[in-house]
N, C-alpha and C positions, 0 to 999 in steps of 0.2 A: 504493499500499499504505499503511496507517494508521502513523503512528508511535508506538512504544512505547519511546520513550527512557529508559533509566535510567542516572542517574549517580551516581557515589560523592560523597557529599557529607561533607566532611571536618567539618561542623559538628555532624551527628548520627552521623558514624562509621559509616554504612550506605549501602548502594546505594537510591536512591530512584528512582520514577517521576517523569519530568519533566513538571511540569505548570506552564505560565506564569502569572504573576501576571495579567495581562490579555492573553489570547490574543484576536488571534494575534500580538501584539505580544511581543518577546523583547528585554531589555536585558542586554548582557554587558560586563563591564569586566574588563582584563587589565593586572596592573601591568608598565609597559613597563621600558626599561633606563634607569640613569642614565648619561647619555653623556658619558664622560671618557675614553674608550678604545676601540679598534676592537672589533666585536662578535667574541665568542669561541663556542665550541660551544653554551656552556650557554643563551645567549640565545636560541636558536632553537628550543628544546624547547617552551617555554611558546607560543610564536607558533604552531608548527606544530599543537599540540593544540587551541587555539582555532581554528586555520584549519580543521582537519577538522570541529569541531563547528559552525563558522559556514557551512561548505558543506552540512552535513548539515540544518541547520536551515533554510536557503534552500531545499533542495531539498524540503524538508517544507512549503513555502508558509509559513513564518513571516516576518513582517516584523520584520528584526533591526536594532537598533541597537548597533552593536559599538564600544565605546571602549577605547582604548588609549594610555596616557599616555607622555608623556616626561619623567622627573625630570631638571631642569637646575637646580635650587637646594635648599639645605636638607639633601642627603644628605651627612654628614661621615663624615670618614676613621673606619675601624672600626665604622661603624653607630651612632656614640654620639651623646649629646647635647652634647659639648663637643670643639673642635678645630676643623682646616680643612675647608672645603667641597672635596669631591673635585673638583668642576670648577674652583673658584676655584685650588685648589693646581696644577692642571695649565696654568691660564692664566699663573700666576706663572712657574711652571718654563720656559714657552715664550715669555713676555714677549708675550703676545697678549690679547684681550679674552675673558672668559668666554663670550660668545655666539658666538665664533669656534669656541669648544672644542665648544660645543654644535652648532653648524651642521656643522662637519666629521664629528663622530661620529654624528649624527642621519642625514646622507646615508649613511654608510658603514652604518649598521644597515638603512636602507632598501634599500639596493642589494644587501645580502646576502640579504634577505628575497625581494627581487622575484627574483633568481636562484634561489630555492627555490621560484619560483610560490606564495607565500604571497600571500593578498589582502590589500590596506590596509583597516584599520578605517574604519567610518563616520566616526569623530570621534578627532582625535590630539591632545589637548591637552597643553600645557606648563605646569608647575607655574609658572614666572615669569610666565605670562600670566594667572594667576587668584589673586593675592595678596589683593585684595580679597574674594573668596569665604571664602579661608582666614581671614582676621581677622575676617569676621563669624561664622564658624562657632566660632573661639576664643571671641569674646566672648558667645556663646551659651551655651557649655559653662560659661563662668565664671559667667553670670547663672543657670545652673542649679545653681551649687554643687558642680561638679565638676573645676574647675580653680583656680589663685591664681597671683597675680603676685608676683615677686619680685626686685627690682633691675633690671627692665626685662625680665625673663624671665618666660614664663608656662609651668606645669607642670600636667600632668593629675593629678588626685589619685585614684590607686589604691585607697587605703584607704577613702575616702568612696564611690566608686564600687561598690567591692565589697560594701559594706553591704546593697546592693539587688540587684546584678547578679553574674553569674558571671565574673570577670576570669580567665580560662584555659578556657573552654568550648570554643573552637576547638582549642588545642593540646594539651588536657587536663591542663594545669599547674594547680596548686592555690595559690592566694593564701597559703595558711597556709606552704606551702613556700617561695614566693617571698620573704615577709616573713623566715622564720627563716634562709635563705639569706645574705639581705642584713643581717640584725640586728648581725653581728659587725663588720661595716664601716661602721655607721651613724656612728661618729664621724669616720670618715676616709672621705669620699666623692671622693677624688681630685679636686678641684676643683669637686664638684657639691654643695657645702653649702648651696646655695640650695633645695635639695629639701627636702620634710618626710620623703619617705622614699625610698630608693634606686630603689625600682620605679617612681616616679614618671617619667613621660616629657615633654620638651619638646613643648609646641604651638607657641611661639614664642620665639626666642633673641635676647638682645639681643645687637647687632654690636659687636665691638671696634673700634678705629680701622683696623686693618690688615685688616679683613674687606672683600672688594671688593663683594659682591651684598648689598644692604641696602635696606630701605624703611621708611617710616615707618608708625607704627602708634599705637593709643592708649596703647602702654607705651613707647614711645620707638623709636629706629632700631633694626632688626633683621630677621630673615628667618626664615620658617615652618620648623617642625619636620619632618622627613621624613615622619612618619605622617598628618599632618593634610592633607597634598596630594591623596592618594588619596581621602580621604574626601570633601574639596570638591569635587574634580572628577566624581568619580562621582555625587554629588547633583546637581550641576548639569546634567548631561547625561542622567542616567537617572532622576532623582528619589530622594526620601528611601529608597525601597525599590526594587530592581529584582532581576533572576532570577538572574544568574550573575556570581560573582567569582572571578577566577582569578590564578594565579601560581605561582612555583615553592614546594618545599617548603622553601627557606631562608627565606622571607618569612613562613611560618605564625606564626612568634614571632621577635621582637615586632611585626613590621609589621602583619600581619594582625590579630592579636590587638587590636591599639591602634586599628586601623581600626574595628573593631566597637565598641570601648569608646568612641570618641569620637562615632560615629554615634548610638548609643543615649543618650550623655549630651547629645548636642545634640537629637534629634529624637524621642527614647522609642521608636525602633523598630530593629529589626535590619535593616542595611542591605541584605544579599543573602539570597535564599532558598537557593542553593547555592553552596558554596564549594569549588573544584576545585583541586587541586594535583598539578602534574607532579613527577616526582623527578629526581634528579640524574644528572649523567653523569660516569663514570670513565674513565680512561685507562690501560688494560692493567691494570684492576685497582685503580689507585690514585686517590685524589682530586685532581682538578686543583688545583696549588698553585704559586706562583711558586718555592718553595723546592726543588720538586720538577723544575722546569724542564720541565713537561709539560702547560701550558696551550697550547691550539691555536686560534688565530683562525680563523675562517670563512674567510677569504681565503686563508689559510695552506692551508688542506685543498683549496681549489680549485686553488691554484698548484703543491702538494706542495712548498712551501718551508718545511719544518720537520724537524728532526733526526729526530723519531719517524715521521714517514711515508715510505713506501716509494715513494709515487708520489703522483700529483694525483688527486683522485676529483672528480666533476662534481656540481653541485647536485642533480641528479635522484638521483643515488646516496645523497648525505647525506639526501635527503628520504626516501627506500625505507628506508634503513637505520635512521632514527629510527621510523619506522613500524612497523617489525618487532618491536619493543617495546612494551608497553603503556606508557601515558603515566606510570601510577603506580609503575612498577617502574625499578629502577637499570638504566642503560645503560652499558655498556662499550664504550668505543672500542677497536678494535685493526686492523691492516692486513688481517689475514685476515678479519675481521667485514666491513669495508669493501670487500673485493674479492668476498667472496660476495654482499654486496648488490649490486654492481656487474653482477654475473652475472645475479642475480635480476631486477632490474629491467631488463636487456637482454632476458630471456626474455618479460616482459609487453608491451614495446614491439614484439618480433618477433610477439607472438600477435595485438597490434591490427592489423599490417599483411597477416596472413595471412587474415583473415576474407573479404576480397573474392575469395581464390583458392578458397574452397571450393565445393563441389558439393552441392547439396541432394539428398535422397533422397525415397522416400515415407514413409518411417516414421524414428523416432529409437531409438537405442539407450540414450538417458539421459532423465532426467527435469529438464528445465530449471525448471520452477516450484518443485519442491523445493531446487533449489540457490539460486534467488533468494531463496526464504525464508528460507533459513539465512544468507545474506548479511545480510539485513535485521535478524535475530536477533541476529548479531554486532555489527553497528554500534551497533544499539540496547543492546547489553548493555556500557554506560560505554564505548563507542568501542574495542571489542575489535581494533583494527588486526592485531596478529598473527594472530589466527583469521581474520580476514576475508581476509589474504592468502593463507594456506593454502587457502582455500576458492576463492579465484579461480585459484590454481595447479592445481585440479581443472579447469578449463576450459582451462587452457594444455596440459593432457595430452589433452584430447578434442579440442581444435582439431588438433594434431599427428597424433591418430589419424585424424580426419577426412580429413585432407589426405592422409594416406597410405592411405586406403581401407581403413582397419582397423574404422572405426566410420561408422554412418550417422545422419544428421539431417535432418529434415523443414525444408522451407523455412520454415515458421512458427516453429519452433524455432530455426533458425538466428538468424532476425532477431532473436528474444527473447534469444538468447544473446549476440549482438553488441552491442545495445542495452544489455543489463544488465552485460555486461563493461566496456563503455566508461563508463558511468554511474559505477561503483565505482572504476574505475581513474583515469579522467581528472577528473570533475566531483567526486566526494568526497574520493578520496585525493589528487587533485591532481597525478599523475603523469603527465607530458607527455614526448613525445620532445625529447631534448635539440636545441637550436638549433645544429647543427652537420651536417657531413657524414659522420659516425661510421657510419650505417647504411648509405650509400651506398658508403663505403669497404670496409666488411665484406662487403657483396654482391660488390663488385669482387674484392677478395682471395679470397672462396668461389668465385667463378666460375672463377678462375686456377686453385685448388688442385683442382677438379673436373675441369678438363680434363687437368691433369698426371697425377690418379689414373685417369682413363679410358684416356688413353693407356698407363699402365703395364699396365693390365689388359688392353689390345688387344694389347699385345706380352708378356702373359703373365708380366708382372713383379709375380708375386703378393706378394711380399715388401715392395716398396714401396707397393704398393696397401693393402695390410693395415697399414703402418706408418703411412701417411696416416690412414686410419680410425681406428686406435687413438689416435693422438696427437689428433686431432679429438674423440674421445669424452671423452680424459681432460681437454679443455679445456672440455665440456659441450656439444658439437655432435655430434648423430647422424647419420650416414649411412645412407641406405636405398637398397639396391640392388634395383630392380625392371625388369620387363621394357621398360617405356618408357624407362628410364634411371635415372640415381642422383641423389637429393635430399638434402637436410639440414634438420635443425630443432634448435632448442635443448632440450637434454635437460630 
């Protein structure tokens, strides 16, 4: 089926049909984590958004180069241009090398994503491994008149850039408002008086004696600014222009806005054609914050070891839960929502197992082609995974009805239904059976429960039989009594 993918482009503030710059090749870049702590729930949402897109583009026969970076230097506390490096500070506190910090938390990040069945990118560059490329890019920006050096540091000249370009095109901010907001504080820049304007941002910072990670440069010993890293790495591996740049909504300004400015100032070109942004995660209606003690690490969710969690949740439950909300919408975590996701995921996996038990008929009671077309329309509509999942559950109902002889399906349609269901559930949404004996245990328990209920019915103990049936129904398991015997299915 031909792809008609449409994506919401933050740059144009509208949904656009996806047309690669040089088909069939597609270049994608995701801003990865700054690895100074264990991955939390917010780290997995952008990675999952890109994973679904990556899977769908590969399914559509595109040749994709997917780059996801690791920030291991230059990201200072409070995302500012002055202060301590986040990784350097962690290294000092634990009395270890900065690259030990980087290695430990990069492994933790990879481990969490692997458990969630998130594909590895084509390339995963580290900022510290691309210092030369960043220095060269900074020098070119200076040569083009959009940056200046002061006391060993280099700053991007936002005012000079704004004379010919729109600084704020991505975020919707107006340079006049930014200047007005900073004007009152111009005489007191809190240690940033090297800047011509408070809105200017660091491309290269002079390192203090105490700063651990530093390199030689034409401007002296220092380290790169946070924003220049992604511009340099995306250009190295995807070229001066590529198709898709993605990241969290919190990176939209100033990080992504500054990336665009740097790349245009250096190469006179907009770096990415489509800018995608996933929204934030809240916990019980509140933003995740240390002051609220509601930040949940991914591993804490898997172990259940957090005071806000009533139980442990599996990686596939987390993946299914995230997919139930559109990537551009705010997603709220709660135990109730996670338990519902656990149940929904179980129903999808149970349906995958039921296909081999279905019997075909000469005709069908449903139009599988219409259902299949609907699935493609939904994934093409800016990766509308909530709607897609709802359509997949139409097939869950059909499969249970066919199993219980309440609907008919032809052998041709059964094959098409199974292939399409598996394609979207497993290959595109990336939902796979948990690597445990959970399903086997459930089958064993249900077999025992059914034996007890059948014995109760045989002894005309209708109260016990009905109680078992009603309790199972409340848990999402329906009992069907037929002449051939009793069977069960997920509601």
